[in-house]
N, C-alpha and C positions, 0 to 999 in steps of 0.2 A: 756865594762867598759869605762864609758866616757868621752871622752878625753876632753880638756878642751887646750881656751891658755891663756899664764903665760909669757909675756912682750914675746911676736915674738913667741915662741919654741912649740909645741908640749907635753902636759902632760899624760896618765896614768898615771888613779891613782885603785887601788886594794885595799881594807880589810882586811884583815884576824883577824882573830880571837886569842887571845893567850890566856896562859890560869895557872891557880893556885892551878891546880886539883894535881898534884902532893904532893903540898907544904902542901895545905888542908889534904890528908891525912896521911903523916908525922906529920905533928897537932896532927890528929886524934889520932893515931899511930895504922892504921887500917891495911889491906891489900889490897889492890887490889882487889882480891875475897869478902872479906868482906861489902865492898864498893858497887857491881858485886852483890848481895845479896838482900839486903837490899833497891837499888832503882830500881833491878826484870829486871837486863840486864845484858848482858855475862859478865866474866871480859874479853878475844880478847878485847871488848866497850873501857872498862872501861882504856886500854892501850891502845888501839889509842885515847880518848879522851887524854889522857897527851902525849900524846907522837906530837900533835897536829893535828896528820894524822887525824881526823878525829872532825867534830865537832857537839856534839849533840845537838837533835832536844831538842827545846823549854825544853816540857812534860818534858825529861830528866834533863836539867837544871838546873828548878825549882827542881825536886827530888832532886840533889845534890845539890843544894841548901839550902835544908832543910834541908837536912841530914846532912852537911854543918855547918851546922846552922847559914849560914852567906848567904846577900844577892849576892843574880849574881852575881849583876856589883864589886862586887868582887873580886868574879870569876874569873870574864872571861872578860876581855878585847880587844876591837878595833881596830886595829894598822892600819895606816895606809901611805899605802906602795905608795910614788910618783915613774915614770921611766919616763926618759927621752926619748922624740923620738930621 
């Protein structure tokens, strides 16, 4: 990751993707298997996406957006993490 100099101390910055997938699924009242079947992925993938273990591909994120009828940026958020050295 790129380092920058802020006030004389080196800082590493990384980005993590946070999501609202579990909340979207619960609002819709469907199971993980229902979502997996609808967007043509394995149920284990849905579990991993909801738990933040994996990030879906862009194509999968777009299918999830269509399925939940919500914009992608309402479901997925970039979280910047700053670590000082």
